[in-house]
N, C-alpha and C positions, 0 to 999 in steps of 0.2 A: 433551342433554338440560342444562344450566347454559349462561343466561347474562349475561349482565354488567348487574350491579343498581346504581343509584341509592342511598343511605341518605346521611344524615342525621348527621352527628356531635353525640352530643348534649351533647360538653363544649365544641366551639368551632358550631355550626352551619353547621357548610358541607359541602358536597353530598360524596362520593367514591365512589368504584366498587368496588364489591363482586363479584370478576372473576369468570368462570364456573373460573378454574386453584382461584382462592379458595373457592367453594363446594362443589367437587370435592372437598378439601383437611379440610373444615369435614365433609362427610359422611363421608369417612371413619375421619375420628377417631370421630364422631359424633355432633359439634356438634348441636345441636338451635340455640341462638342465632343468632342472626346478628352478626357486631362491633357494637356500639354508637359506636365513638369511630372515628376516621384512623386512621392511620400514626403522624402529629406527637401525638397525642394518643396515641395508644396506649403509644409511645415515653416522652413529656414523663409519665406518671403511672404506668411501671418505673423511670424514672433517679429520682424522687421517692419512689417505695419505696426503691428502695436505699440511697438516702440519709436516711431514718428509721432505720432496722434499727440493733438497738439489737447492738452485736458484744463478747460477751463472752469475758473468758482464760482456758482450761481445760489436763485436762492430758486426754491421749489413754483414757482407761481399757486400753488393750490395750496401744502401744507407749511412754504416758510424757512421749507428744513434749506438748508448751506450743503447744497454738494458739488462732484463734478463732473460734469459732461467733456465727452472726446471730439468738440467740434466748437466753431466758435457760435456763439446764439444769437441771430438778427432780429433788436431791440422790438421789432412787431409782430413774435411769435413767442408766445407762452414756453420754459421749457419747465421740467418736470421731474423729478428726482425720479430713481427707478421705482422704488413701490407706487408712487399718484403714476408712476404710467403704464408701470402692471396694470394695479387698478381698474387703472383708462380703459388697458385696450380691450379686459376683460370683461369690462361690460356692456 
C-alpha cells in the first residue's frame, strides 16, 4: 500500500526517507501531515525544547511531596507529583 518516499528536511535541507512503515504508523495514528524534519533535526529540536523549559518547584496537592514541574502553575489549579498524577490518571 505505502512506498518509501524521499522528503526534504525544512531545517537542514537534506533528503530523508519517509519509509512505508513510518507512513503506515502515521496513518494508524491519524496523522495527516508528513514529517518536515529529518530524524537528526527532530531530535535536536526536542532536545532544545527540553533545555528551554522552566522548572518550578511545587508541593503536590495530594501527598504533600515537593517536586518540580515543567510549567508555571496557576494558583487556582492543583498540581500533583508524577506518582500522584499517574495514579489519578490510571484510576
